[in-house]
C-alpha positions as CSV (number, residue, x, y, z in Angstrom):
1,M,-18.0,-16.9,-29.9
2,L,-21.1,-15.2,-28.7
3,G,-23.4,-17.9,-30.0
4,F,-24.0,-19.4,-26.6
5,L,-25.5,-16.2,-25.2
6,P,-29.4,-16.2,-24.9
7,D,-31.4,-13.7,-27.0
8,D,-33.3,-12.5,-23.9
9,P,-32.0,-9.0,-23.0
10,V,-33.2,-9.6,-19.4
11,I,-30.9,-12.6,-18.9
12,L,-28.0,-10.7,-20.5
13,A,-28.6,-7.8,-18.1
14,I,-28.7,-10.1,-15.1
15,V,-25.4,-11.8,-16.2
16,A,-23.8,-8.4,-16.7
17,V,-24.8,-7.3,-13.2
18,L,-23.5,-10.5,-11.7
19,L,-20.2,-10.2,-13.4
20,A,-19.9,-6.6,-12.3
21,L,-20.6,-7.6,-8.7
22,V,-18.1,-10.4,-8.8
23,F,-15.5,-8.0,-10.2
24,F,-16.3,-5.3,-7.6
25,F,-16.0,-7.8,-4.7
26,Y,-12.7,-9.1,-6.1
27,L,-11.2,-5.6,-6.2
28,L,-12.6,-4.9,-2.7
29,L,-11.1,-8.1,-1.2
30,R,-7.8,-7.6,-3.0
31,R,-7.4,-4.1,-1.7
32,T,-8.4,-5.2,1.8
33,V,-5.8,-8.0,1.8
34,L,-3.1,-5.8,0.5
35,E,-3.8,-3.1,3.1
36,F,-3.9,-5.8,5.8
37,R,-0.5,-7.2,4.7
38,D,0.9,-3.7,4.6
39,G,-0.3,-3.0,8.1
40,M,1.1,-6.3,9.4
41,G,4.5,-5.6,7.8
42,R,5.1,-2.4,9.8
């Protein structure tokens, strides 16, 4: 399953950081949208 990953640790670190950033932005946007909906509902 992990055979497609490169052996270079630098590339692995960059990919891990990019995934973490995408996940962080997803949580931030989701929380903002939920709070915005909650505010509009009142």
